[in-house]
N, C-alpha and C positions, 0 to 999 in steps of 0.2 A: 398347349392353349386354356386347356381347363384349370390346369395347375397354375398357370400364371394369373387367371382371373381370380380364383380362390385365395392366392398370395395377395392381390392388391386389395380384395375386400378385407381381408384378415387385418392387412395394414392400416387402412382408413378406418375401420372400427375401433382398433386400438386406439389410434391417433385421437378419435373423438372422443372415446371414453377418457383419455388422459385430459383432454381440455376441460372436461365437464367435472373432473374431480381433483387430481393430482396437481393440476397447472394452477401457476400463481396468475391473479389478476391486477391490471393496473389501470390508471386513468389516462387522461390525455397528457399529463405531466409526467407520466412514468412512475408515478407512486403506487406502492401497494395498497390496493384496497381490497375490500368484500366484493362478491360478484354482484352485489345489487349496485354499487356504486361504480363499478368498471365500465370501460369502454372497449378494452381489449382483453385477452387473455395472452399470456407469455411463455414463449419456449427459448431457453438458453441453451446455447450450443458452443463448445469450444472448437478453436481453428487451429491451422497447422502453424499459424505465426504466433501462438500462445495468448492470444486475444480472445475475447468472448463475442458471439453473435447474438444478440437480442432480437428475436423475431416476435413481433406482436401481431396479434390477428384479431379481425372482426369476428362477431359471434356466428357469422356466415362461413366462418373457416377461410376466409379470404385475407392474404397477408395485408396487413396495415403498414408495417415498417419494419425495415430490417436494418439495425444499426451496430458496427463494432465498436466495444468498449475495451478498455485496458485491463479490467480486473472484473471478477463475477458480481462484484459490488455494483457495477454499472453507474459509477460516479462520473468518469471521463470517458467521454466519446473519443476514439482512436480509430481511423481508418473510413471504410466505405459506409455510406447511408443512403438508403433509398425509401421513399413513401409512396404509398398508393391510395388512390379512390377507392371506395367499397365495392366499386364494378371490377377492379382488377388493373384499371388504367394506372400507369405510372404517374404521380403527381410531383415528385422532387426527387434529385439525385445530386449527391456530392460526396465530399470527403472533409473529414474533422481531423485536425492536428492539435493535440493536447485540449481538446475540449472546445475548440474554436472550429468555426467553418474556415476553409482553406481552399485555394485553388478555384476552378470553375464548378459552379452549381448551376444546375438547369431545372425549371420547373415547367408544367404543362397544363394546357387546358382541359376539360374533361373529354373533349373528343381527341387527345393525345397530341395534338399540336403544339410546338413550344411557345410557351408564354413567357419566360424570362430568362435570360442568361446571367449571371453574376461572375464577377471576376474578383476575388478577395485579393486584397493587398495584404502587404507585410504588417502594416497599421491594424490591430485587432478591429475588428466588426466594419472597417471602411471598405467600399468596394465600388467597382463599376458595374453599371447594370445596362443590358440591351433587353427594351421590351417589345415584344411583337404581336402582330395583329393575328387573331385567331383564324382570320378565313385567307388573307394574302400570305402570311409567314414572313412577311417583311417586317423591318424594324419602325417601331412607332416612335419611340423616344430613346435617348440614350444619354448616360451622365452619372456623376459619381455620388456616393453618400458617404458622409465624415463617419467619425467614431460615435458621434450621439444620434445618428439616423437622420441627419439633416441633408438636404441636397448642398453639395459644393462644386465650385468650379463652373465650367460652361456645360450647359445642358442644350440637346438639339432634339428638336421635333420636327417630323418628316410629314410631309402632305401624304394623305391616304394612297396606298399602292404605289407610291412613286418611292424614288431616292432624292429627291429635291428637298432641301431644308426649308421648312416653313417660319420656325422660332428658332432663334440663338439666344438662350437667357443665361445670364451670369449670376451665381448664388455665393454668398459668405454665411454660413450656418443657417441655412434655409431660407435666408432673405436676398430679394434681388439688390443688386449692388453693381453700380457701373452701367455700362452701355448694353441695351438690350434690342435686339434686331428682330424683324419680321419682314419675309420675304413673298412676293409674287412667286406662282409656279413657275415662271421664266426664269426666277434667280433674280431678277431685279429688287432693289430696296424698297419695302412698301413704306414700314415705319423703323425709326430709330427713336429710342427714349432712353433717358438718363436718370437712374434710380440711386438714391442714397437711403441705407438702412430700410429698405422696402418701400420706400415713399417716392412717387414719381416727382421729379423737379423741373424736367423738360422734356417735350417731344416734337418729333418731326415727322412730316408724311409726304409721300412721293407718288405720283403716277407713274403707269407702266414706262414711260418715256424718260423717268428721272427728274421730273419738273416737281419743284416743291408746291404743295397745296396746303389746304387748312388741315391742321391736326385734329384728332379725336381717336379716344381709346378705342382698341379692337372690341372690349367688352366693358360694361359698366352695370353695376349689381343696382337692383332697387333701393331708393334712398327714402327714408322718411325724415320729417322736420325735426322729431324727437326720437332718441332711442327708445326701443320699443320696452325696453325694462323700465325705464324711467316713467313712461305712459303707465304702465301696469302699475308701478308702485305707488304712483299718484292717483291713480283712477280706480283701480280695482282692489277693494277691501280685504277679499281672499288671498289675493296674489302672494304677500308677504309670509303668509303663515304656510301656504303650500309649498313655498321654494326652501322653508326652513326645514321641510320633511326630507324633501330630497329634489335632486334638480331633475327638469324635465324640459322635453323638446317641443316647440310649436313649430308646425309646418302650415304654409297656406300658398295659395298661387296669387301672385301680383300681376293681374292682366296688364297687355300692352296700354290700355288705356289708364291703368294706375288703380284699378278696382281690386279689391281684396275677395278671393274666394277660397273654397274648399280648406277651411281652418280645422286644423287636427292637432292634438296633443294629446301625450301620454300621461294623462291624469285620472284617477278614480272617481273624484268629487265631480258629479255631473253639474252640480248646481254653480260650483266657481268655474267650471269649463265654459259654463255660458256667459258667466260674468266678464272672463278673460276675452271671449269672442266679441261680446258687445264692445269692450274696449279697443281691440284690434281694429273694428270695422270702423271705429271713428278716426283712425288714423288717416293721413293723407301721404300718397306714396309717388313718386316718380317711377316709372317703370325702369326695369332692365332694359338695355340697348345692346345690340350686336351690330358691329359697323356702323353705327350711329342711328339706327333704327330698332323703335321700340319692340321689344319682344315679351311673350307670357313667360314668368319664370316662377319656380317653386322655390320660394325662401324658407331656409331652416335656421331657425335660433335655439339654441341651448340655454336655459334660464337657470342660474346657480345661486345659492344663497348669498355670495356676495355682491350679487345684482348686477352682473354684467354678461349681457347676451353675446352670444358668437355673432 
């Protein structure tokens, strides 16, 4: 027993010394960098299949990722891949084929519960996804992404902790197209909406018994009389100069009464921030609505040099 303890201690000591001196260091992208710039240290092992296993470790010696490559150069991923959180819990796992994700990939929450399951198709980068709730382990949403990472085809969203569909949404290259459906938990149709190129053209609404009633959208974002970027361009002298330096976010609460509160922005110029706040406070807003009832809503806008806020 004493011999085993001495052996294990000797192995750990050698392993830690190697990690501190002879081992190479890499960043998040896998690029070799100096120790000061590194996120991980790397150990490369050969496998029985003539592949190479790249093991990257956090500096607490916990394995961060283990990925198979075709060659020792580490240019093309081929085979199994596993990624971990810094506490040792598995973060993601799957396989690569000729550098691309293939087959089934699974990702996990920090509590080890299944977060998402992706099924990759023969078309590069396109996949079908199942997204899971962290507490109930039931599917929250499912649908496909195309080659460009845009939603495509029919997506289904489920009621919490149920298998009943709440929304059935159709996409073409990430935009709503065609018939969109919303259901009551009983399965009866609640809304039917017709979209063209992501724009609502016509909407219908029904009660639990299937009778047609007055239509209103399930959710409406807060709306101002004028676009925020135009108000700031016209009324805040320092805005144009600031947005030329870099884009920045503006966040504030639009209350259910239409008032603006808690204005924040990632700008260093305090004087200009105060001027922008004054400009926003003058604006008139219609509040956000959920099921046709006004609600408090935190709005976020990214201001860019070409003057178009999100």
